[in-house]
Structure formats: C-alpha cells, structure tokens
ZADO-1210 file (C-alpha; in nm, 4 decimals, padded with zeros to 6 digits):
<atoms>
<atom x="00.0000" y="00.0000" z="00.0000" code="ARG" pos="1"/>
<atom x="00.1379" y="00.3361" z="-00.0971" code="PHE" pos="2"/>
<atom x="00.1276" y="00.6587" z="00.0975" code="MET" pos="3"/>
<atom x="-00.0580" y="00.8063" z="-00.2008" code="SER" pos="4"/>
<atom x="-00.3677" y="00.5957" z="-00.1123" code="ASP" pos="5"/>
<atom x="-00.4170" y="00.7757" z="00.2161" code="ILE" pos="6"/>
<atom x="-00.3357" y="01.1126" z="00.0581" code="MET" pos="7"/>
<atom x="-00.5888" y="01.0454" z="-00.2223" code="ASN" pos="8"/>
<atom x="-00.8554" y="00.9795" z="00.0403" code="ASN" pos="9"/>
<atom x="-00.7578" y="01.2823" z="00.2480" code="LEU" pos="10"/>
<atom x="-00.7759" y="01.5076" z="-00.0578" code="ASN" pos="11"/>
<atom x="-01.1296" y="01.3764" z="-00.1183" code="LYS" pos="12"/>
<atom x="-01.2102" y="01.4614" z="00.2456" code="VAL" pos="13"/>
<atom x="-01.1251" y="01.8257" z="00.1929" code="SER" pos="14"/>
<atom x="-01.3603" y="01.8474" z="-00.1069" code="ALA" pos="15"/>
<atom x="-01.6372" y="01.6568" z="00.0747" code="ARG" pos="16"/>
<atom x="-01.6223" y="01.8855" z="00.3808" code="LEU" pos="17"/>
<atom x="-01.6667" y="02.1869" z="00.1524" code="SER" pos="18"/>
<atom x="-01.9893" y="02.0584" z="-00.0040" code="GLU" pos="19"/>
<atom x="-02.2986" y="02.2583" z="00.0866" code="GLU" pos="20"/>
<atom x="-02.5007" y="01.9355" z="00.1234" code="ALA" pos="21"/>
<atom x="-02.2477" y="01.8050" z="00.3763" code="PHE" pos="22"/>
<atom x="-02.2324" y="02.1286" z="00.5760" code="LEU" pos="23"/>
<atom x="-02.6123" y="02.1549" z="00.5971" code="THR" pos="24"/>
<atom x="-02.6663" y="01.7815" z="00.6692" code="ASN" pos="25"/>
<atom x="-02.8818" y="01.7509" z="00.3560" code="LYS" pos="26"/>
<atom x="-02.9399" y="01.4317" z="00.1656" code="GLY" pos="27"/>
<atom x="-02.9207" y="01.1996" z="00.4647" code="LEU" pos="28"/>
<atom x="-03.2935" y="01.1124" z="00.4742" code="SER" pos="29"/>
<atom x="-03.3443" y="01.3055" z="00.7980" code="ASN" pos="30"/>
<atom x="-03.0709" y="01.1143" z="00.9771" code="GLU" pos="31"/>
<atom x="-02.8249" y="01.2875" z="01.2074" code="VAL" pos="32"/>
<atom x="-02.5143" y="01.3908" z="01.0119" code="GLY" pos="33"/>
<atom x="-02.2593" y="01.1617" z="01.1750" code="ILE" pos="34"/>
<atom x="-01.9775" y="01.0563" z="00.9468" code="HIS" pos="35"/>
<atom x="-01.6862" y="00.8205" z="01.0003" code="VAL" pos="36"/>
<atom x="-01.3514" y="00.8539" z="00.8247" code="LEU" pos="37"/>
<atom x="-01.1855" y="00.5133" z="00.8442" code="CYS" pos="38"/>
<atom x="-00.8136" y="00.4745" z="00.7881" code="TYR" pos="39"/>
<atom x="-00.5379" y="00.2257" z="00.8503" code="ASP" pos="40"/>
<atom x="-00.4029" y="00.2794" z="01.2044" code="PRO" pos="41"/>
<atom x="-00.0499" y="00.3067" z="01.0669" code="LYS" pos="42"/>
<atom x="-00.1605" y="00.6263" z="00.8878" code="ASP" pos="43"/>
<atom x="-00.2517" y="00.7964" z="01.2175" code="GLU" pos="44"/>
<atom x="00.0242" y="01.0594" z="01.2046" code="LEU" pos="45"/>
<atom x="-00.0482" y="01.1418" z="00.8399" code="THR" pos="46"/>
<atom x="-00.4194" y="01.1857" z="00.9153" code="VAL" pos="47"/>
<atom x="-00.3443" y="01.4019" z="01.2192" code="ARG" pos="48"/>
<atom x="-00.1032" y="01.6221" z="01.0249" code="ALA" pos="49"/>
<atom x="-00.3572" y="01.6582" z="00.7432" code="PHE" pos="50"/>
<atom x="-00.6315" y="01.7811" z="00.9779" code="PHE" pos="51"/>
<atom x="-00.3918" y="02.0098" z="01.1687" code="ASP" pos="52"/>
<atom x="-00.2977" y="02.1636" z="00.8334" code="ASN" pos="53"/>
<atom x="-00.6636" y="02.1847" z="00.7264" code="LEU" pos="54"/>
<atom x="-00.7478" y="02.3873" z="01.0370" code="LYS" pos="55"/>
<atom x="-00.4965" y="02.6535" z="00.9219" code="GLN" pos="56"/>
<atom x="-00.6428" y="02.6866" z="00.5720" code="GLN" pos="57"/>
<atom x="-00.9078" y="02.9230" z="00.4436" code="ASP" pos="58"/>
<atom x="-01.1980" y="02.6823" z="00.3917" code="VAL" pos="59"/>
<atom x="-01.5795" y="02.7240" z="00.3976" code="PRO" pos="60"/>
<atom x="-01.6084" y="02.5294" z="00.7225" code="TYR" pos="61"/>
<atom x="-01.4697" y="02.5477" z="01.0740" code="ARG" pos="62"/>
<atom x="-01.3331" y="02.2314" z="01.2339" code="LEU" pos="63"/>
<atom x="-01.4169" y="02.2130" z="01.6041" code="ILE" pos="64"/>
<atom x="-01.1861" y="01.9384" z="01.7297" code="GLU" pos="65"/>
<atom x="-01.2647" y="01.7328" z="02.0369" code="ARG" pos="66"/>
<atom x="-00.9823" y="01.4937" z="02.1257" code="ASP" pos="67"/>
<atom x="-01.1308" y="01.2189" z="02.3434" code="LEU" pos="68"/>
<atom x="-00.7965" y="01.1471" z="02.5082" code="TYR" pos="69"/>
<atom x="-00.7531" y="01.5101" z="02.6173" code="LYS" pos="70"/>
<atom x="-01.1109" y="01.5061" z="02.7462" code="ILE" pos="71"/>
<atom x="-01.0401" y="01.1817" z="02.9355" code="PHE" pos="72"/>
<atom x="-00.7364" y="01.3455" z="03.1038" code="ILE" pos="73"/>
<atom x="-00.9468" y="01.6537" z="03.1892" code="GLU" pos="74"/>
<atom x="-01.2152" y="01.4354" z="03.3469" code="ILE" pos="75"/>
<atom x="-00.9562" y="01.2476" z="03.5552" code="CYS" pos="76"/>
<atom x="-00.7890" y="01.5744" z="03.6604" code="GLU" pos="77"/>
<atom x="-01.1280" y="01.7199" z="03.7538" code="GLY" pos="78"/>
<atom x="-01.1961" y="01.4197" z="03.9781" code="LYS" pos="79"/>
<atom x="-00.8402" y="01.4486" z="04.1181" code="ARG" pos="80"/>
<atom x="-00.7578" y="01.0865" z="04.0303" code="ILE" pos="81"/>
<atom x="-00.5061" y="01.1254" z="03.7475" code="LEU" pos="82"/>
<atom x="-00.1963" y="01.0839" z="03.9656" code="LYS" pos="83"/>
<atom x="-00.3330" y="00.7733" z="04.1389" code="SER" pos="84"/>
<atom x="-00.4135" y="00.5804" z="03.8202" code="ILE" pos="85"/>
<atom x="-00.0739" y="00.4060" z="03.7824" code="PRO" pos="86"/>
<atom x="-00.0677" y="00.2871" z="04.1446" code="SER" pos="87"/>
<atom x="-00.4293" y="00.1684" z="04.1251" code="MET" pos="88"/>
<atom x="-00.3434" y="-00.0375" z="03.8173" code="GLU" pos="89"/>
<atom x="-00.0380" y="-00.1805" z="03.9951" code="GLU" pos="90"/>
<atom x="-00.2347" y="-00.2713" z="04.3092" code="ARG" pos="91"/>
<atom x="-00.5653" y="-00.3906" z="04.1637" code="LYS" pos="92"/>
<atom x="-00.4914" y="-00.4754" z="03.7988" code="GLY" pos="93"/>
<atom x="-00.5965" y="-00.3287" z="03.4668" code="LYS" pos="94"/>
<atom x="-00.9470" y="-00.4772" z="03.4639" code="ASP" pos="95"/>
<atom x="-01.0318" y="-00.3187" z="03.7997" code="HIS" pos="96"/>
<atom x="-00.8779" y="00.0089" z="03.6835" code="LEU" pos="97"/>
<atom x="-01.0834" y="00.0078" z="03.3614" code="ALA" pos="98"/>
<atom x="-01.4012" y="-00.0628" z="03.5588" code="GLU" pos="99"/>
<atom x="-01.3327" y="00.2250" z="03.8010" code="GLN" pos="100"/>
<atom x="-01.2420" y="00.4698" z="03.5259" code="LEU" pos="101"/>
<atom x="-01.5583" y="00.3884" z="03.3320" code="GLN" pos="102"/>
<atom x="-01.7611" y="00.4927" z="03.6372" code="LYS" pos="103"/>
<atom x="-01.5914" y="00.8346" z="03.6332" code="VAL" pos="104"/>
<atom x="-01.5342" y="00.8896" z="03.2610" code="ALA" pos="105"/>
<atom x="-01.8917" y="00.8258" z="03.1506" code="THR" pos="106"/>
<atom x="-02.0223" y="00.9019" z="02.8024" code="PRO" pos="107"/>
<atom x="-02.2203" y="01.1876" z="02.9584" code="GLU" pos="108"/>
<atom x="-01.9030" y="01.3352" z="03.1122" code="ALA" pos="109"/>
<atom x="-01.7310" y="01.3224" z="02.7725" code="PHE" pos="110"/>
<atom x="-02.0254" y="01.4836" z="02.5950" code="VAL" pos="111"/>
<atom x="-02.0438" y="01.7593" z="02.8556" code="GLU" pos="112"/>
<atom x="-01.6799" y="01.8485" z="02.7772" code="LYS" pos="113"/>
<atom x="-01.7450" y="01.8322" z="02.4006" code="MET" pos="114"/>
<atom x="-02.0320" y="02.0823" z="02.4002" code="GLN" pos="115"/>
<atom x="-01.9998" y="02.4401" z="02.2877" code="TYR" pos="116"/>
<atom x="-02.2448" y="02.7133" z="02.1921" code="GLU" pos="117"/>
<atom x="-02.3541" y="02.8458" z="01.9571" code="PRO" pos="118"/>
<atom x="-02.3233" y="02.5967" z="01.6735" code="HIS" pos="119"/>
<atom x="-02.2660" y="02.8030" z="01.3612" code="LYS" pos="120"/>
<atom x="-02.3413" y="02.7241" z="00.9998" code="LYS" pos="121"/>
<atom x="-02.0222" y="02.5733" z="00.8597" code="GLY" pos="122"/>
<atom x="-01.9091" y="02.4139" z="01.1861" code="ASP" pos="123"/>
<atom x="-01.7952" y="02.0529" z="01.1689" code="VAL" pos="124"/>
<atom x="-01.7425" y="01.8685" z="01.4972" code="LEU" pos="125"/>
<atom x="-01.4217" y="01.6674" z="01.4547" code="LEU" pos="126"/>
<atom x="-01.3875" y="01.3777" z="01.6997" code="ILE" pos="127"/>
<atom x="-01.0299" y="01.2530" z="01.7397" code="THR" pos="128"/>
<atom x="-00.8383" y="01.0370" z="01.9878" code="GLY" pos="129"/>
<atom x="-01.0641" y="00.7287" z="01.9593" code="ILE" pos="130"/>
<atom x="-00.7723" y="00.4858" z="01.9646" code="GLY" pos="131"/>
<atom x="-00.5951" y="00.6643" z="02.2510" code="LYS" pos="132"/>
<atom x="-00.8951" y="00.6443" z="02.4842" code="VAL" pos="133"/>
<atom x="-00.9861" y="00.2786" z="02.4144" code="TYR" pos="134"/>
<atom x="-01.0948" y="00.0749" z="02.6177" code="PRO" pos="135"/>
<atom x="-01.2017" y="00.3382" z="02.8728" code="PHE" pos="136"/>
<atom x="-01.4454" y="00.4885" z="02.6255" code="MET" pos="137"/>
<atom x="-01.5939" y="00.3285" z="02.3166" code="ARG" pos="138"/>
<atom x="-01.6757" y="00.5243" z="02.0038" code="SER" pos="139"/>
<atom x="-02.0339" y="00.3981" z="01.9702" code="HIS" pos="140"/>
<atom x="-02.1135" y="00.5222" z="02.3228" code="LYS" pos="141"/>
<atom x="-01.9921" y="00.8699" z="02.2306" code="ILE" pos="142"/>
<atom x="-02.1933" y="00.8672" z="01.9073" code="LEU" pos="143"/>
<atom x="-02.5076" y="00.7483" z="02.0882" code="ASP" pos="144"/>
<atom x="-02.4774" y="01.0358" z="02.3337" code="ASN" pos="145"/>
<atom x="-02.3954" y="01.3215" z="02.0949" code="ILE" pos="146"/>
<atom x="-02.6487" y="01.2647" z="01.8198" code="GLN" pos="147"/>
<atom x="-02.9193" y="01.4831" z="01.9781" code="HIS" pos="148"/>
<atom x="-02.6781" y="01.7560" z="02.0955" code="ILE" pos="149"/>
<atom x="-02.5028" y="01.8082" z="01.7624" code="PHE" pos="150"/>
<atom x="-02.8016" y="01.7359" z="01.5363" code="ALA" pos="151"/>
<atom x="-02.7706" y="02.0727" z="01.3598" code="ASN" pos="152"/>
<atom x="-02.4063" y="02.0386" z="01.2471" code="ILE" pos="153"/>
<atom x="-02.2161" y="01.7557" z="01.0793" code="PRO" pos="154"/>
<atom x="-01.9996" y="01.5345" z="01.2984" code="VAL" pos="155"/>
<atom x="-01.6860" y="01.3668" z="01.1650" code="LEU" pos="156"/>
<atom x="-01.5182" y="01.0942" z="01.3682" code="MET" pos="157"/>
<atom x="-01.1643" y="01.0031" z="01.2670" code="LEU" pos="158"/>
<atom x="-01.1505" y="00.6269" z="01.3075" code="TYR" pos="159"/>
<atom x="-00.8355" y="00.4113" z="01.2990" code="PRO" pos="160"/>
<atom x="-01.0150" y="00.0989" z="01.1821" code="GLY" pos="161"/>
<atom x="-01.3160" y="-00.0106" z="00.9817" code="THR" pos="162"/>
<atom x="-01.6850" y="00.0715" z="00.9688" code="PHE" pos="163"/>
<atom x="-01.9198" y="-00.1329" z="00.7514" code="ASP" pos="164"/>
<atom x="-02.2342" y="00.0692" z="00.8193" code="GLY" pos="165"/>
<atom x="-02.3104" y="-00.1280" z="01.1361" code="GLN" pos="166"/>
<atom x="-01.9975" y="-00.2499" z="01.3136" code="ASP" pos="167"/>
<atom x="-01.7027" y="-00.0388" z="01.4200" code="LEU" pos="168"/>
<atom x="-01.3757" y="-00.2366" z="01.4177" code="GLY" pos="169"/>
<atom x="-01.0993" y="-00.0537" z="01.6041" code="LEU" pos="170"/>
<atom x="-00.7460" y="-00.1098" z="01.4708" code="PHE" pos="171"/>
<atom x="-00.8907" y="-00.3885" z="01.2564" code="GLY" pos="172"/>
<atom x="-00.8755" y="-00.6077" z="01.5694" code="LYS" pos="173"/>
<atom x="-01.1485" y="-00.5190" z="01.8188" code="PHE" pos="174"/>
<atom x="-01.5221" y="-00.5004" z="01.7718" code="LEU" pos="175"/>
<atom x="-01.5653" y="-00.1534" z="01.9158" code="ASP" pos="176"/>
<atom x="-01.9444" y="-00.1676" z="01.8986" code="GLY" pos="177"/>
<atom x="-02.2511" y="-00.1483" z="01.6800" code="HIS" pos="178"/>
<atom x="-02.3689" y="00.1828" z="01.5422" code="TYR" pos="179"/>
<atom x="-02.6009" y="00.2142" z="01.2469" code="TYR" pos="180"/>
<atom x="-02.6772" y="00.5871" z="01.2359" code="ARG" pos="181"/>
<atom x="-02.3419" y="00.6936" z="01.0918" code="ALA" pos="182"/>
<atom x="-02.2227" y="00.7127" z="00.7324" code="PHE" pos="183"/>
<atom x="-01.8807" y="00.6480" z="00.5846" code="ASN" pos="184"/>
<atom x="-01.7531" y="00.9889" z="00.4806" code="LEU" pos="185"/>
<atom x="-01.6042" y="00.8665" z="00.1510" code="LEU" pos="186"/>
</atoms>
C-alpha cells in the first residue's frame, strides 16, 4: 500500500467537507449527520497532520476538534484521580482500573466536555483520539450520546479501523461496537 492511497482519500475529504449538502446535513434522509472517516491505524500521524494543516487553511467550514484522550485526562484531573491511576493499576490490575475509570469517565461526562455554543453554519465537529482512549471509552457510546446535541451540524469521527455501516472495528482487531446511524464519509 502506498502513501498516495491515504493522501488520495484525504484530498477527497477536503472536497467533501466543503460541499454545501455536507455542511447543511442535507441528503441523509433526515438522519443525524454523523460521518466516520476510516483509515489504517499506521496512517494515524499522516491523518493528524492533514487535519492540523486543514485547520490553518481558508476553507468554507470550521473544524471544532474534540480529542477524546484530552477530554479523558481533563475528566480524571477534575476528579483528582489522574496521579493515582498508575498505582491503582499496579495494586488492583488493569481490569479493575478500567471498571473504576468507566464509572468516572462516563459518556455523559465526555459529551459535557465536548459541548460548545452556539453551533454556527459551517461548523464541523471533529472527533479525534478514539484509539488513545480505548478501552475506557468506546466510540459507539460517544456517538449514541452526541447525536441529539449536535443534530444541527455535521460530525466527523476520525476512526483508525473499519466501519461497515453497522460495526465499528478498532485497529482492525477489536469489535468496538454497533452503530447504524453513521455514514462512511467517503
């Protein structure tokens, strides 16, 4: 596989994000405008660099990035538990740690940190950091919880894996969950 494959897809992304129908959530048979951009996990840095560059360009849309890993750290800092995570894992094991963190870092807590007002015409909510926050938060749980809050703007989730219209496969290895309300961006 050549680097040009990912660049071809990313160049299509830029054109797709500029489409009026995309920006106004039209043509989706009244569904919420949630889109998934799947890519090979080894292209993570290329995808990140592309979107960082895109944010600096003069385009007809505004990318509002929400990095789930940064949000996860914020939630843990807010609960004053960040520093104790390594020792808890050492004492009680990773399964216990994951269980405890899921009680604190709930989908609702993530969504609360993702919100902003007002949503403007041309805004695109860009969800990143899916792979970095797994298994503490699963992408389908985020999507389930944001669909009503961001119904008036398109949502784009950058996804290091596969999405077949129903199943999200993280890193091509884990069934991350079922979600049928999203569309593949390309």
